[in-house]
C-alpha positions in Angstrom: 0.0 -0.1 0.1 1.4 3.3 -1.1 1.8 6.2 1.2 -0.5 9.0 0.0 1.0 11.6 2.5 4.9 11.0 1.1 7.1 14.2 1.4 7.6 16.0 -1.9 11.0 15.9 -3.4 13.3 18.9 -3.9 11.9 19.5 -7.5 8.5 18.9 -6.6 8.9 21.8 -3.7 10.8 24.2 -6.0 8.0 23.9 -8.7 5.6 24.7 -6.0 7.2 27.8 -4.9 7.9 28.8 -8.6 4.3 28.4 -9.3 3.5 31.0 -6.2 5.7 33.7 -7.6 3.8 35.7 -10.1 6.9 37.7 -11.1 8.9 34.3 -11.8 6.2 32.8 -13.9 5.7 35.9 -16.1 9.6 35.9 -16.4 9.5 32.2 -17.1 6.7 32.9 -19.8 8.8 35.6 -21.5 12.1 33.4 -21.6 9.7 30.6 -23.0 8.5 32.8 -25.8 12.2 33.7 -26.7 13.0 30.0 -26.8 10.1 29.6 -29.2 11.4 32.3 -31.5 14.6 30.5 -31.5 13.4 27.4 -32.5 11.3 28.8 -35.2 14.0 30.9 -36.6 16.4 28.0 -36.5 14.0 25.7 -38.3 13.5 28.4 -41.0 9.9 28.8 -40.4 10.3 32.4 -39.5 13.0 35.2 -40.3 14.8 33.0 -43.0 14.7 35.8 -45.4 16.1 38.4 -43.2 18.8 39.4 -45.8 16.3 40.1 -48.5 16.4 43.9 -49.5 12.8 44.3 -48.8 12.9 48.0 -48.5 14.7 51.3 -49.6 17.7 52.0 -47.3 17.1 53.4 -43.9 13.2 53.0 -44.5 11.7 54.4 -41.4 9.3 52.7 -38.9 5.6 52.4 -40.2 7.0 52.4 -43.9 4.5 51.7 -46.4 5.2 51.7 -50.3 2.3 53.5 -51.4 2.4 56.5 -49.4 6.3 56.7 -48.8 7.4 58.3 -51.9 5.5 59.6 -54.9 6.6 58.0 -58.2 7.5 59.9 -61.3 4.8 59.9 -64.0 5.2 57.2 -66.7 6.9 59.1 -69.0 9.9 58.1 -71.2 13.2 59.6 -69.9 14.0 60.8 -73.3 10.8 62.7 -73.8 10.7 64.3 -70.3 11.5 68.1 -70.4 14.6 69.4 -69.2 14.4 72.4 -66.9 15.9 75.4 -68.4 18.7 77.2 -66.8 17.7 80.9 -66.3 21.5 81.8 -66.0 22.6 80.3 -69.3 23.5 83.0 -71.7 22.6 80.8 -74.4 18.8 79.8 -73.1 17.1 82.3 -75.7 19.0 80.9 -78.4 18.5 77.2 -77.6 14.8 78.2 -77.0 14.5 79.9 -80.6 16.3 76.6 -82.0 13.9 74.1 -80.5 11.1 75.9 -81.8 12.4 75.9 -85.4 13.3 72.1 -85.1 9.8 71.6 -84.0 8.1 73.9 -86.8 10.1 72.0 -89.3 9.3 68.6 -88.1 5.5 69.5 -88.2 5.8 70.9 -91.9 7.5 67.6 -93.0 4.9 65.4 -91.4 2.2 67.7 -93.2 4.0 67.9 -96.4 5.1 64.3 -96.8 2.7 62.5 -94.5 5.5 61.0 -92.6 4.1 59.1 -89.6 6.1 56.5 -87.1 4.6 53.1 -87.8 5.6 52.1 -84.3 4.4 55.1 -82.7 1.2 53.2 -81.0 3.2 50.1 -80.3 5.9 52.0 -78.6 3.5 53.9 -76.5 1.8 50.9 -75.3 5.1 49.4 -74.5 6.2 52.4 -72.4 2.9 52.4 -70.6 3.4 48.9 -69.6 7.0 49.0 -68.5 6.0 52.2 -66.4 3.3 49.9 -64.6 5.6 47.1 -64.2 8.2 49.6 -62.6 5.8 51.1 -60.4 4.3 47.7 -59.1 7.8 46.6 -58.5 8.7 49.8 -56.8 5.8 49.3 -54.6 6.4 45.9 -53.7 9.9 46.6 -53.0 9.0 48.8 -50.1 6.2 46.9 -48.0 4.8 47.9 -44.6 7.9 48.0 -42.0 6.7 48.5 -38.5 10.3 48.8 -37.4 11.8 50.1 -40.5 14.8 48.8 -42.3 18.8 49.0 -42.2 21.1 50.6 -44.4 20.8 47.5 -46.6 17.0 47.5 -46.7 16.8 44.5 -44.3 13.6 44.3 -42.3 14.5 45.2 -38.8 11.8 42.8 -37.0 13.2 39.8 -38.9 16.9 41.0 -38.4 16.1 41.2 -34.7 14.7 37.8 -34.7 17.6 36.3 -36.5 19.9 38.0 -34.1 18.1 36.7 -31.0 18.7 33.2 -32.4 22.7 33.8 -32.7 22.7 35.6 -29.3 20.8 33.0 -27.3 22.5 30.0 -28.9 25.7 31.5 -28.0 24.5 32.0 -24.3 23.1 28.6 -24.0 25.9 26.6 -25.5 28.6 28.5 -23.7 26.7 28.3 -20.5 26.4 24.6 -21.0 29.9 24.0 -21.7 31.2 26.3 -18.9 29.1 24.5 -16.2 30.0 21.0 -17.6 33.8 22.1 -17.2 33.1 23.7 -13.8 31.4 20.7 -12.8 33.9 18.2 -14.0 36.9 19.9 -12.5 35.0 20.7 -9.2 33.9 17.3 -8.7 37.4 15.6 -9.1 38.9 18.4 -6.9 36.5 18.2 -4.2 36.2 14.4 -4.0 39.9 13.5 -4.4 41.5 16.4 -2.6 45.3 16.3 -1.9 47.6 17.1 -4.8 44.6 16.8 -7.3 42.8 19.5 -5.5 45.9 21.7 -5.3 46.4 21.3 -9.0 42.8 22.6 -9.8 43.2 25.4 -7.2 46.5 26.6 -9.0 44.7 26.3 -12.4 41.8 28.3 -10.9 43.7 31.0 -9.3 45.4 31.8 -12.7 42.0 32.2 -14.4 40.7 34.3 -11.7 43.8 36.4 -11.5 43.1 38.0 -14.7 40.1 40.4 -15.3 37.2 38.3 -17.3 36.9 40.9 -20.1 40.9 40.8 -20.7 41.1 37.1 -20.6 38.0 36.9 -23.1 39.7 39.6 -25.5 43.1 37.8 -25.1 41.5 34.2 -26.2 39.7 36.1 -28.9 42.7 37.6 -30.3 44.6 34.3 -30.2 42.0 32.4 -32.0 41.6 35.0 -34.6 38.7 33.2 -36.5 35.4 34.8 -36.1 32.4 32.6 -35.9 29.7 31.4 -33.2 31.7 28.3 -32.6 34.7 30.6 -31.7 32.7 32.8 -29.3 31.2 29.6 -27.8 34.9 28.3 -27.0 36.0 31.8 -25.8 33.3 32.1 -23.4 32.8 28.5 -22.3 36.6 28.0 -21.6 37.0 31.3 -19.7 33.7 31.0 -17.7 34.1 28.1 -15.7 35.6 29.1 -12.8 32.4 30.2 -10.9 30.8 26.8 -11.5 33.9 25.1 -10.2 34.3 26.8 -7.1 30.8 26.1 -6.0 30.6 22.4 -7.0 33.9 21.9 -5.4 32.5 23.0 -2.0 29.5 20.9 -2.5 31.6 17.7 -3.3 33.8 18.3 -0.2 30.5 18.7 1.9 28.8 15.4 0.5 31.7 12.8 0.0 31.8 12.3 4.0 27.8 11.8 4.2 26.4 8.4 5.0 25.1 7.7 1.4 28.5 8.1 -0.1 30.1 5.7 2.5 27.3 3.1 1.9 28.0 3.4 -1.7 31.8 2.8 -1.0 30.7 -0.1 1.2 29.1 -2.0 -1.8 32.2 -1.4 -4.1 30.9 1.5 -6.2 33.8 3.1 -8.0 34.8 6.7 -7.6 33.4 8.0 -10.7 30.0 6.4 -9.9 30.0 7.9 -6.4 30.7 11.1 -7.9 28.3 11.3 -10.6 25.6 8.8 -9.6 25.4 9.4 -6.1 26.7 12.9 -5.3 25.8 14.9 -8.4 22.0 14.5 -8.4 22.2 16.2 -5.1 24.2 19.0 -6.1 22.7 19.5 -9.6 20.7 22.4 -8.4 23.8 24.2 -7.9 24.9 23.7 -11.4 21.4 24.6 -13.0 21.4 27.9 -11.2 24.9 28.6 -12.3 23.8 27.8 -15.9 20.9 30.2 -15.5 23.4 33.0 -14.2 25.9 32.3 -17.0 23.5 32.4 -19.7 22.6 36.3 -18.9 26.3 37.1 -18.5 27.3 35.4 -21.7 24.5 37.0 -23.8 26.0 40.3 -22.7 29.6 39.2 -23.4 28.6 38.0 -27.0 27.1 41.5 -27.5 30.3 43.2 -26.4 32.6 41.0 -28.5 30.4 41.7 -31.7 30.0 45.3 -30.8 34.0 45.5 -30.3 34.5 43.7 -33.9 35.6 40.3 -32.4 32.3 38.4 -32.4 30.2 37.2 -35.4 31.7 37.4 -38.8 30.1 39.4 -41.8 26.9 37.7 -43.0 25.9 36.5 -39.5 23.7 38.7 -37.5 23.5 39.1 -33.8 22.3 41.6 -31.4 26.0 42.8 -30.9 26.4 43.2 -34.6 23.3 45.2 -34.8 24.4 47.7 -32.2 27.7 48.0 -34.0 25.9 48.8 -37.0 23.5 51.2 -35.2 26.4 53.5 -33.7 26.9 54.9 -37.3 23.4 55.0 -37.9 22.6 57.3 -34.7 24.9 60.0 -36.5 22.3 60.1 -39.3 19.4 60.1 -37.0 18.4 56.3 -37.7 17.5 55.2 -34.3 15.1 52.1 -34.9 18.0 49.5 -35.2 19.5 50.4 -32.1 16.1 50.6 -30.4 14.9 47.2 -31.7 18.2 45.5 -30.7 18.5 47.1 -27.2 14.9 46.5 -26.2 14.9 42.7 -27.2 18.1 42.2 -25.4 16.9 44.2 -22.2 13.5 42.3 -22.2 15.3 38.8 -22.6 18.2 39.5 -19.8 15.7 41.1 -17.4 13.4 38.1 -17.6 16.2 35.5 -17.5 17.5 37.4 -14.5 14.3 37.4 -12.5 13.7 33.8 -13.2 17.2 32.8 -12.0 16.6 34.8 -8.7 13.3 33.1 -8.2 14.9 29.6 -9.2 17.7 30.1 -6.8 15.2 30.7 -4.0 13.0 28.0 -4.9 15.9 25.6 -4.9 17.3 26.8 -1.4 16.6 24.1 1.2 16.9 26.8 4.0 13.8 28.5 2.4 10.5 27.2 3.6 
């Protein structure tokens, strides 16, 4: 017979606390919406045509083709009247010469009955070409609620595609950093002795250098732009925080009864580390990963802004801000606003959710 009054586990209690926190649930919904955009963008269902030049350069927000710019009348360029320069000393002579040529042409037509046999066909052809050009001109400038950049790319699609790059960099880099930090912390805290001394020495080297200088140094050494390069830069330099916390947890847990019982039945060291101890410290790794995702998204923006980030042809929020700094001089503010607002919303929501998750997983919070 099962006990219907069994105590809930750690994760059940954490989820119950999260559901009671309205701010955390709103933040979780926002983060989920961004992750959904990431999946849809990566699968090509949305924003796959962000590189299409769908508008004129620097098209402003709420830009529409029909009302944005009046088109020139469908008149052949060769027959359009050339404006007369009133300061030209030969203006009167040229005007008189044009009138004589026009009168002579009229007399020749009346005397010899000369008519252009293709006049009507050419008129219809020119009208059709003008209509096609007008339609193409309008189709080239659809409605753009957030405007376009200097290449005519839709800012909304570009922001969604940039979110895909920035979020992927943040998630994968955080996963790599937490994996390294957990591995190093588990080995160091469980074995102790010379192994612990070696990892502490290695940890001290990384923490003695400011993080931004370490990131820029690794970026300069690799000298190859790309999403994978940024992931390696951030992941290989961001493991120190998880390492310190996981090491402390392993030092505390390795002397507990359940680990001694596993040792008594002949469990190997790696089995005790990752099958017995790690499930009890996994919440620390999860919280650290949430914290690092926020930090790495901002780090990617900084790297791309400084020119060490994504290559040409790949868009991210950092590359959008890099382009926007030159656009601000011209008064084109919409690309900067779109990228900054999207990044601020995601980072704020992720930070609020991380704080709530850390409180929910804290066993001291009742």
